[in-house]
N, C-alpha and C positions, 0 to 999 in steps of 0.2 A: 391362795387357791390355784391349783394347777389343773389345766385342761389339756387333753390330747385331741387335736383336730386331725381328721382324716380327709383326704381329698384336697381339693383346691381351697386355699385359705381365702381367696377373694370372695367366694360365695358367703363366707361368714362375716366379712367386713363391709360388703357393698351397701348394706342398709344403713351403715353409720357414716358413710361418706356424703359430702355435700353434693347437690345436683351438679354444680359447676365442675367439680372434680370428676364425676362420672362422665360428663359430657366431654371433658378434655381427654380422659382416658380412651373414650370411644373413638375420638378423632385422631389420636396420636399413635395408637397401638393396634396392629392388625388382630392380635389375639383377643384384646378386650373389645374390639369393634364387633366381634362375633358373639361375645358374652353379654354385652350391654346393649339393650334395645331402647328405643324411644319410650316404650311402655315402662321399662325399668326406671328411666329418668322421671317419667310422670309420677310413678308411685313414690319415688324418692322426694319429689317436690311436694306432693300432698302430705307426706310424713313430716317434712320440714315445716310446712305451714302449721300443721297440728302441734308440733313441738313448740313453735314460737307463740301460737295462740295460747296454749296451756301456760307457758311462762308468763305472758303478758296479762292474761285474765285470771290466773290463779284459781281460786275456789269458784269463780263465776264461769269457768270454761264449760262445764256440763250444761248449765242453764243456757249459755250462749248457743251451744250446738243444738239443743232442743228447740230454741226459738227459731234458729236458722232453718231447721227441718220443717217446722210448722208453716213458715211463710215461703218455703221453697227458695230461701235466700242463697245467693252465690257470692263468693268472694272473688273479686277480679283485680 
């Protein structure tokens, strides 16, 4: 499958990077420090948590999320 990407390639891959990598890019490169915000990293962390929960809980993931919402649960 071939795709043609227009514009900045980073915007297409940033959601797939680990939060640690985004943080390092933000601190090491002036160009990326303007593109990557703390909010971007927070969203990436939440996404990574959901990916890991889905992997660990498997079919129970949706039920777990519903229970957490009902009890206003927080993962810390």
